[in-house]
C-alpha positions in Angstrom: 0.0 0.0 0.0 1.5 3.4 -1.0 1.2 6.6 0.9 -0.1 8.4 -2.2 -2.6 7.2 -4.8 -3.9 8.4 -8.1 -6.4 11.3 -7.7 -5.0 12.3 -4.3 -4.4 16.0 -3.7 -0.7 16.3 -2.9 1.7 19.2 -1.9 5.2 19.5 -3.2 7.8 19.8 -0.4 11.0 20.9 -2.3 12.1 22.5 -5.6 10.7 25.3 -7.7 7.1 24.3 -7.0 7.5 24.1 -3.2 4.3 24.6 -1.3 2.0 24.2 -4.3 -0.8 21.7 -4.4 -2.2 19.7 -7.3 -4.0 16.5 -8.2 -1.9 13.3 -8.7 -2.8 12.3 -12.3 -0.6 9.2 -12.8 1.9 7.1 -10.9 5.0 5.4 -12.1 5.8 3.0 -9.2 8.8 1.3 -10.8 10.5 4.7 -11.2 9.2 6.1 -7.9 7.6 9.1 -9.7 4.2 10.7 -10.2 2.6 13.2 -12.5 1.0 16.2 -10.7 -1.5 18.4 -12.5 -0.1 21.8 -13.3 3.2 21.4 -11.5 6.8 20.8 -12.7 6.1 22.2 -16.1 8.7 21.8 -18.9 8.8 23.1 -22.4 8.3 20.6 -25.2 9.4 21.8 -28.7 7.4 20.4 -31.6 8.8 20.1 -35.1 6.8 21.6 -38.1 4.2 19.2 -39.4 0.9 19.5 -41.3 -0.9 19.7 -38.0 1.4 22.5 -36.8 2.9 24.3 -39.9 4.8 26.8 -37.7 5.9 24.3 -35.1 5.1 24.9 -31.5 6.4 25.1 -27.9 4.1 23.4 -25.4 4.2 23.5 -21.7 3.6 20.1 -20.1 3.9 18.3 -16.8 7.0 16.2 -16.0 7.0 13.4 -13.4 8.1 14.4 -9.9 9.8 12.0 -7.4 7.3 10.7 -4.9 9.7 11.5 -2.1 9.1 15.2 -2.8 5.3 15.1 -2.4 3.0 14.7 0.6 -0.7 13.9 0.6 -2.9 16.7 1.8 -5.1 15.7 4.7 -8.8 16.7 4.1 -9.2 17.8 7.7 -5.9 19.6 8.2 -5.7 21.1 4.7 -1.9 20.8 4.5 0.7 18.2 3.5 1.1 15.6 6.2 2.9 12.3 6.8 0.8 9.2 6.5 0.4 6.3 9.0 -1.6 3.1 8.5 -4.3 1.6 10.7 -6.2 -1.6 10.7 -10.0 -1.3 11.0 -12.3 -3.7 12.8 -13.2 -5.5 9.6 -9.5 -6.2 9.0 -8.9 -3.7 6.2 -6.0 -1.4 6.2 -6.4 2.4 5.8 -4.3 5.5 5.6 -4.4 8.0 8.5 -3.0 11.5 9.0 -0.2 11.4 11.6 -1.2 14.9 12.8 -4.9 14.6 13.4 -5.5 10.8 13.2 -8.2 11.3 10.5 -8.6 8.5 8.0 -8.5 9.3 4.3 
């Protein structure tokens, strides 16, 4: 079980986007990276083609290391560390270390 999952709201802890929040769009577990919506933007240069006769420069997201993001607790509203807890029915769930709220 990972501490972040797809569609979680995460906060970046280091780098040029430090303190910004975004939605985790895609995970790359083998590389230990994730794609966050609207963060870690890089420029992508496109060659001329029939679709783009002038060529183009696009801004797109680049994967961030998962060690540099923290999930945002719905109750606290800020990036927090994650703990795990077993419920009565035997399932395992993530909990906020700060306020003990499950998410």
